[in-house]
DOPA-303153 format. One record per residue (C-alpha): x negated, y negated, z negated; residue in one letter. Coordinates in Angstrom, 1 decimal. Each point is the difference from the previous one (the first is absolute). Layout:
BEGIN
X,Y,Z,A .
...
END
This chain:
BEGIN
0.2,0.1,-0.1,M .
-1.9,-3.5,1.4,G .
0.0,-2.4,-3.2,T .
-1.7,-3.1,-1.2,A .
-2.3,1.9,-2.2,Q .
-1.1,2.0,3.1,D .
-2.9,-2.3,1.9,P .
-1.0,-0.5,-3.8,I .
-0.6,3.9,-0.6,R .
-1.8,-0.2,3.6,A .
-2.0,-2.7,-1.1,Y .
-1.2,1.8,-3.5,H .
-1.0,3.2,2.1,T .
-2.0,-1.9,1.6,E .
-2.0,-2.1,-1.9,V .
0.1,3.9,-1.8,N .
-1.8,1.2,3.4,R .
-2.8,-2.3,0.3,Y .
-0.7,-0.6,-4.0,Y .
-2.9,2.0,0.2,L .
-1.1,-1.2,3.4,R .
0.4,-4.0,-1.2,N .
-1.8,0.9,-3.2,A .
-2.9,1.4,1.3,I .
0.1,-2.9,2.4,G .
0.1,-2.3,-3.1,I .
-2.5,1.9,-1.6,M .
-2.8,-0.5,2.4,V .
1.0,-3.9,1.0,D .
-0.3,-0.3,-4.3,N .
-2.9,1.4,-0.5,S .
-1.9,-2.0,2.9,M .
1.6,-2.9,-2.0,F .
-2.5,1.1,-2.3,Y .
-3.2,0.0,1.6,I .
1.2,-3.3,1.4,I .
0.0,-1.4,-3.4,S .
-3.3,1.1,-0.5,L .
-1.6,-1.5,2.9,G .
1.8,-3.2,-0.2,L .
0.2,-0.3,-4.4,S .
1.2,-3.1,-1.2,Q .
-2.0,1.1,-3.1,F .
-3.2,1.2,1.6,T .
-1.1,-0.5,3.5,V .
1.8,-3.1,0.9,L .
-1.2,-2.0,-3.5,P .
-3.5,1.4,1.1,L .
0.0,-1.6,3.3,Y .
1.0,-2.8,-0.8,L .
-2.2,-0.3,-3.2,S .
-2.3,-0.6,2.3,K .
1.1,-2.9,2.2,L .
1.3,-2.1,-2.7,T .
-0.8,-0.1,-3.9,S .
3.9,-1.6,-1.0,S .
1.9,2.7,-2.0,K .
2.8,-1.8,1.2,I .
-0.4,0.8,3.4,L .
-1.0,3.8,-1.1,I .
3.8,-0.3,-2.0,G .
1.5,-0.7,3.0,L .
-0.7,3.2,2.0,I .
3.0,1.8,-2.4,P .
1.8,-3.2,0.5,A .
0.1,-0.4,3.6,I .
0.7,4.3,-0.2,F .
3.1,-0.6,-2.3,I .
1.5,-2.8,1.3,V .
-0.8,0.1,3.3,G .
2.2,4.1,0.2,F .
3.2,-2.0,-1.7,A .
-0.4,-2.6,2.1,V .
2.4,1.7,2.8,P .
1.6,2.1,-1.9,Q .
3.5,-1.8,-0.2,L .
-0.1,-0.4,3.4,F .
-0.6,3.7,0.9,I .
2.9,0.6,-2.4,A .
2.3,-2.1,2.0,R .
-1.4,1.1,3.4,F .
1.1,3.7,-1.0,L .
3.3,-0.6,-0.5,K .
2.3,2.3,1.2,G .
-2.7,1.4,1.9,K .
0.4,3.7,0.5,R .
-3.5,1.0,1.3,R .
-3.1,-1.2,-1.3,T .
-2.5,2.1,0.9,K .
-1.1,-2.0,3.2,K .
-0.8,-3.0,-2.1,Y .
-1.9,1.9,-2.5,I .
-1.9,1.9,2.5,F .
-1.2,-3.8,2.2,W .
-0.2,-2.0,-3.1,V .
-2.6,2.9,-1.7,A .
-1.7,-0.2,3.6,A .
-0.2,-3.9,0.1,I .
-2.1,0.0,-4.1,Q .
-2.7,2.5,1.6,R .
-0.5,-2.5,2.5,V .
-0.6,-2.6,-3.2,S .
-2.5,2.8,-2.3,I .
-1.9,0.3,3.5,L .
-0.7,-3.9,0.2,A .
-1.2,0.2,-3.6,F .
-2.5,2.9,1.1,L .
-1.0,-2.2,2.9,I .
-0.6,-3.1,-2.2,L .
-2.2,1.9,-2.0,T .
-2.0,0.8,3.0,L .
-0.3,-3.6,1.4,V .
0.1,-2.4,-3.2,Q .
-3.9,0.4,-0.2,N .
0.1,-2.5,3.3,R .
2.5,-2.3,-2.1,L .
-0.3,-2.6,-2.4,S .
1.3,1.8,-3.7,N .
2.4,-3.2,-0.2,H .
1.4,1.5,3.5,L .
-0.2,3.3,-1.2,T .
2.3,-0.8,-3.2,I .
2.9,-1.2,1.8,I .
0.0,2.7,3.1,L .
-0.3,2.4,-3.4,F .
3.7,-1.3,-1.7,F .
1.0,-0.5,3.2,I .
0.1,4.1,1.1,T .
0.4,0.9,-4.2,I .
3.1,-2.6,0.6,A .
1.8,1.4,3.2,L .
-0.8,3.9,-0.9,Q .
2.1,-0.9,-3.2,N .
2.6,-1.7,2.1,L .
0.4,2.7,1.8,I .
0.0,2.5,-2.1,S .
3.2,-2.3,-1.9,G .
1.8,0.8,3.2,C .
-0.9,3.7,-0.2,W .
1.1,0.8,-3.9,Y .
3.7,-0.6,0.4,P .
0.4,2.2,2.7,M .
-2.1,3.1,-1.3,W .
1.6,-0.6,-3.3,V .
3.3,0.6,1.4,D .
-1.1,2.2,2.1,F .
-1.0,2.5,-2.6,I .
3.0,-0.7,-2.0,G .
2.1,1.5,2.6,H .
-2.7,2.6,1.3,A .
-1.1,1.2,-3.3,I .
2.9,0.0,-2.3,P .
-1.4,2.3,-2.5,R .
-2.8,0.8,-2.0,R .
-2.1,-3.5,1.3,R .
-2.4,-0.2,-3.0,G .
-1.4,3.6,1.4,M .
-0.5,-1.1,3.4,V .
-1.5,-2.9,-0.9,F .
-2.1,1.7,-2.4,G .
-0.9,2.7,1.8,M .
-1.0,-2.4,2.8,S .
-1.9,-2.6,-2.0,Y .
-2.1,3.8,-1.4,L .
-0.5,0.5,3.6,I .
-1.5,-3.5,0.0,G .
-1.9,0.4,-2.8,G .
-2.1,2.3,1.0,I .
-0.5,-0.9,3.3,L .
-0.6,-4.1,-1.4,S .
-2.6,2.3,-2.3,L .
-2.4,1.3,2.9,A .
0.7,-3.4,1.6,S .
-1.2,-1.8,-3.2,G .
-3.5,2.3,0.0,G .
-0.3,-1.6,3.1,I .
0.6,-3.5,-0.1,L .
-2.0,0.5,-3.2,T .
-2.6,1.2,2.1,Y .
0.3,-2.1,2.5,L .
0.3,-3.6,-2.1,L .
-3.5,1.4,-0.7,E .
-2.0,0.4,2.7,D .
1.8,-2.1,2.6,L .
-1.2,-4.2,-0.5,P .
2.9,-2.5,-0.9,Y .
2.5,-0.2,1.9,P .
-0.2,3.5,2.0,M .
1.3,2.1,-3.1,G .
2.8,-2.2,-0.1,I .
0.7,0.9,3.4,S .
-0.6,3.7,-0.5,A .
2.6,-1.0,-2.3,A .
2.4,-1.3,2.2,A .
-0.8,2.5,2.7,G .
1.0,2.3,-2.4,I .
3.2,-1.4,-1.0,A .
1.0,-1.1,3.7,F .
-0.7,4.3,1.3,I .
2.5,0.8,-3.3,A .
2.6,-2.4,1.5,S .
0.6,1.7,3.4,L .
0.3,3.1,-1.3,I .
2.9,-1.1,-2.2,S .
1.4,-2.0,3.3,L .
-0.4,3.7,1.3,A .
2.2,1.5,-3.1,A .
2.6,-3.0,0.3,I .
0.6,0.9,3.8,S .
1.1,3.4,-1.5,T .
2.8,-0.8,-1.8,W .
3.3,0.8,0.3,H .
3.1,-2.6,-0.3,E .
3.2,1.1,-1.2,T .
2.7,-2.6,1.1,V .
2.6,-0.7,-2.2,L .
3.3,1.1,1.7,P .
1.6,-3.1,1.8,E .
3.3,-0.1,-2.3,N .
-2.4,-0.1,-3.1,V .
-0.1,-4.4,-0.5,E .
-3.4,-0.8,-1.4,I .
0.8,-3.4,-1.8,P .
-2.8,-2.8,-0.7,T .
0.3,-3.0,-1.6,E .
-0.7,-3.2,1.8,Q .
-4.3,0.5,-0.8,I .
-0.7,-3.7,-0.3,L .
3.1,-1.3,-1.8,G .
0.8,0.1,-2.9,Q .
1.7,3.0,-0.2,G .
-2.6,2.5,-0.7,I .
-1.0,-1.8,-3.1,F .
3.5,-0.3,-1.1,N .
-0.2,3.8,0.0,K .
-3.3,0.4,-1.7,V .
1.5,-2.7,-3.0,K .
3.5,2.6,-0.1,L .
-2.4,2.8,-0.4,N .
-1.6,-0.8,-3.5,I .
-1.9,3.3,-0.3,N .
-1.6,-1.0,3.1,F .
-0.7,-3.7,-1.1,K .
-1.6,0.6,-3.4,N .
-2.4,3.4,2.1,Y .
-1.4,-3.3,2.2,L .
-0.4,-2.5,-3.0,I .
-2.2,2.5,-1.8,W .
-1.7,1.2,3.2,R .
-1.1,-3.5,0.4,G .
-2.0,0.3,-3.5,V .
-1.4,3.1,0.9,I .
-1.4,-1.8,3.2,I .
-2.0,-2.1,-2.2,G .
-2.6,2.5,-0.2,M .
-0.8,0.2,3.0,E .
-2.2,-3.4,-0.6,M .
-2.7,2.2,-0.8,A .
-0.4,2.8,2.1,L .
-1.6,-1.6,3.3,P .
-2.6,-0.8,-2.6,F .
-1.3,3.6,-1.0,Y .
-1.7,-0.2,2.5,T .
-2.3,-3.2,0.2,V .
-0.2,-0.2,-3.8,C .
-1.4,3.3,0.1,A .
-2.3,-0.9,2.3,L .
-0.7,-3.2,-1.2,E .
-0.3,1.3,-4.2,R .
-2.5,3.4,0.6,L .
-1.7,-1.4,3.3,N .
1.3,3.0,2.4,L .
-1.0,0.7,3.4,Q .
3.0,-0.6,2.4,D .
-0.1,4.1,0.5,A .
1.3,0.4,-2.9,Q .
3.4,-1.7,1.1,V .
0.3,3.4,2.1,G .
-0.7,1.8,-3.4,I .
3.3,-2.4,-1.3,F .
1.9,1.1,2.7,A .
-0.3,3.8,-0.6,I .
1.2,-0.7,-3.5,I .
2.8,-2.3,0.8,L .
0.6,2.2,2.8,S .
0.0,3.7,-2.2,L .
1.7,-2.0,-2.5,S .
3.0,-0.1,2.2,Q .
-0.2,3.2,0.9,T .
0.3,2.3,-2.9,A .
2.9,-2.3,-1.0,M .
2.1,-0.1,2.8,N .
1.5,3.4,0.3,V .
0.4,-0.7,-4.1,F .
1.9,-3.4,0.6,W .
2.4,1.7,2.6,G .
0.9,3.1,-1.4,W .
0.5,-2.0,-3.4,L .
2.0,-2.6,1.8,G .
2.4,2.4,1.7,D .
1.0,1.4,-3.2,R .
0.0,-3.3,-2.7,I .
0.5,-2.7,2.8,G .
-2.9,-2.8,0.7,Y .
0.9,-2.4,-2.5,L .
-1.9,1.8,-2.3,K .
-2.8,0.4,2.3,I .
-0.1,-4.1,-0.1,V .
-0.2,0.2,-3.4,I .
-2.6,2.8,-0.2,F .
-2.4,-0.9,2.4,S .
-0.2,-3.4,-1.0,T .
-1.0,1.2,-3.4,I .
-2.7,1.7,1.4,L .
-0.9,-3.3,2.0,G .
-0.4,-2.4,-3.0,C .
-2.0,2.6,-1.5,V .
-2.1,-0.9,2.9,G .
-0.3,-3.5,-0.4,T .
-1.3,0.5,-3.6,V .
-2.4,2.6,1.2,I .
-1.3,-2.4,2.4,A .
-0.4,-2.6,-1.9,A .
-2.1,1.5,-2.6,D .
-1.9,2.1,3.0,A .
-3.7,-0.8,-0.2,F .
-1.1,3.5,1.8,S .
0.7,2.0,3.0,L .
2.2,2.7,-1.7,V .
2.0,-2.4,-2.0,I .
1.2,-1.9,3.2,F .
0.5,3.4,1.6,Y .
2.2,1.1,-2.6,I .
1.6,-3.8,0.5,A .
0.3,0.7,3.9,F .
1.5,4.1,-0.9,I .
2.7,-2.6,-2.0,C .
0.9,-2.0,2.5,A .
0.2,3.1,3.1,G .
2.6,1.4,-2.5,A .
2.0,-3.2,-0.3,M .
-0.3,-0.5,4.1,L .
0.6,3.0,0.8,S .
3.6,0.1,-2.6,G .
1.0,-3.6,1.1,Q .
0.0,1.1,3.6,Q .
1.8,2.7,-0.1,L .
2.9,-1.6,-2.4,A .
0.0,-3.1,2.1,A .
1.4,1.5,2.6,I .
2.3,2.9,-1.7,N .
1.3,-2.1,-2.8,I .
2.1,-2.2,3.4,I .
1.4,3.4,0.9,Y .
1.6,0.6,-3.5,E .
1.1,-4.1,-0.4,F .
1.2,0.3,3.5,S .
3.4,1.0,1.6,E .
-1.4,1.8,3.5,S .
1.5,-2.9,2.5,D .
-2.1,-1.9,-2.3,Q .
-3.7,0.9,0.2,I .
-1.3,-3.0,1.8,P .
1.6,-2.5,-1.9,V .
-1.0,1.2,-3.3,Y .
-3.4,0.5,1.5,T .
-0.1,-3.5,1.2,A .
1.5,-1.4,-3.2,V .
-2.7,1.3,-1.7,T .
-2.9,-0.9,2.2,Q .
1.2,-3.5,-0.4,V .
0.6,-0.1,-3.2,V .
-3.4,1.9,-1.4,L .
-2.7,-0.7,3.2,S .
-0.5,-4.1,-1.0,P .
-0.9,1.8,-3.4,L .
-2.1,2.2,1.2,S .
-1.4,-2.5,2.9,G .
-0.9,-2.9,-2.9,L .
-1.3,2.5,-3.1,M .
-3.5,0.5,2.1,P .
-0.7,-3.4,0.5,V .
1.2,-1.2,-3.8,I .
-2.9,2.8,-0.7,G .
-2.5,-1.7,2.1,G .
0.4,-3.2,-1.9,I .
0.1,1.5,-3.6,F .
-3.5,1.8,1.3,V .
-1.2,-3.3,0.9,N .
1.4,-1.8,-3.0,I .
-0.2,3.1,-2.8,L .
-1.7,2.7,1.0,G .
0.5,3.9,1.1,Y .
1.3,0.7,-3.7,I .
2.5,-2.5,-0.7,P .
1.2,0.4,3.6,T .
0.7,4.0,-0.5,F .
1.0,-0.4,-4.0,L .
2.7,-2.0,1.4,V .
1.2,1.8,3.0,A .
-0.2,3.1,-2.8,G .
2.5,-2.0,-1.9,L .
3.0,-0.7,3.1,F .
-0.4,3.8,0.8,G .
0.6,1.0,-3.6,A .
3.0,-2.4,-1.1,G .
1.3,0.9,3.7,G .
0.0,3.1,-0.8,A .
2.4,0.1,-3.2,V .
1.9,-2.5,1.6,G .
1.3,2.7,2.4,M .
-0.2,2.8,-2.4,L .
2.8,-1.9,-2.3,F .
2.0,-2.8,2.5,N .
0.2,2.5,3.3,V .
2.1,3.5,0.4,R .
-1.1,3.0,1.9,N .
2.1,-0.1,3.2,P .
-1.4,3.4,0.4,F .
3.0,1.8,-0.8,E .
2.3,-1.8,2.3,K .
-2.2,0.5,2.7,H .
-0.2,4.2,-0.6,K .
4.0,-0.1,0.0,K .
-0.4,-1.9,3.9,Q .
-2.5,2.7,1.0,L .
2.6,3.1,-0.6,Q .
1.9,1.2,3.4,P .
3.4,-1.5,1.2,P .
2.9,1.5,-2.0,K .
1.5,0.5,3.0,T .
-2.6,3.0,1.6,M .
0.9,3.2,0.1,K .
-1.4,2.4,-2.6,S .
-1.9,1.2,2.8,R .
-1.5,-2.9,1.3,E .
-0.6,-1.3,-3.8,M .
-2.2,3.8,-0.7,T .
-2.1,-1.2,3.4,H .
-0.6,-3.5,-1.9,F .
-1.7,1.7,-3.0,Q .
-1.8,2.3,1.7,N .
-1.6,-2.8,2.3,V .
-1.0,-1.9,-3.2,D .
-2.0,3.2,-1.4,K .
-2.2,-1.1,3.3,K .
-3.4,-2.4,-0.7,P .
END
């Protein structure tokens, strides 16, 4: 009998049929992103690169600021662009391809910079990373929306496994990077790091091309409010719990004033060689790798609000350790804590959107989150640079830790965990027959 539910059943059946294929493709893409982040790290490689061109801590603090603000700016426009569109994969692929061109542009800059003045090199450097992150901001809402529909279950484990694979690969890449930074003169070591990132980005692009997009039935509306109007913000105001989450997550962002300066502080305080940056990158990567699967497994069971809190506590411990670090081993521990914190925050930032948002509002909630939080994330490293110039590393790191601790406590007592409501949404439609529900349960047992 033909009913309105038949297209919906067909939609869920197709999602299940391509679940494993999409999960593998997404894991490959994510694992390559891990290597890209290693080769173009805003916390290790890029601060080293810029520190050879300028002694300004404020300019170094601008690196993560541009990463964050450039990433956030396009998202409201992209969310509006996605309104009513049922097919997004072609946009995902072509935006990703353009992003790879921006990575190539930075690689070329490192190869030709000896023919340029330092001032021009710095300007071109900031232009290339700004373009790269503006394009990333265009890509991200489409990517989040695609995954929300293609991977309706066990997203935490899919992300965790992908980051585990990427972490293992990045350990090998980090070893190679350490060797190259030690043996190659500046900036050729940076060129090698950018080259590794570019190769990984091409593998990622190939993985994206394999994704299968399941299109919602035409009779299923996808209401999206006017993104640049007042409707979206009124919706957030009505969702008091989400508003409280954004407030306390904003306080936690205060920790980010410290992260860009771990590497520079260690190099200056201990008089280390540039090759040590590769070791820091390996430790950061290893810590993230070790924690990714655990955070994903735990988040799928208790919700990602608690992952934000737990990982923030580890980040606070890292800032205190870095403030008092006068030996290489202590800095290693600080980077381990930072990696565990970044891992948890990264997984939670994506997955908590699915817990707060209705399925048809994922791009909207993603955009609101970025617009509210990204200006703070962009500002904090700059403030950190000012603090370091005036007060030094120790007070800056301790203040960052206080922000993190205050935000974690506020979130613990003022934000309800949205996980229970989200779990109910994952149940198969009640209109399905028992045989179809059994199919859902069997598919859910797959990776």
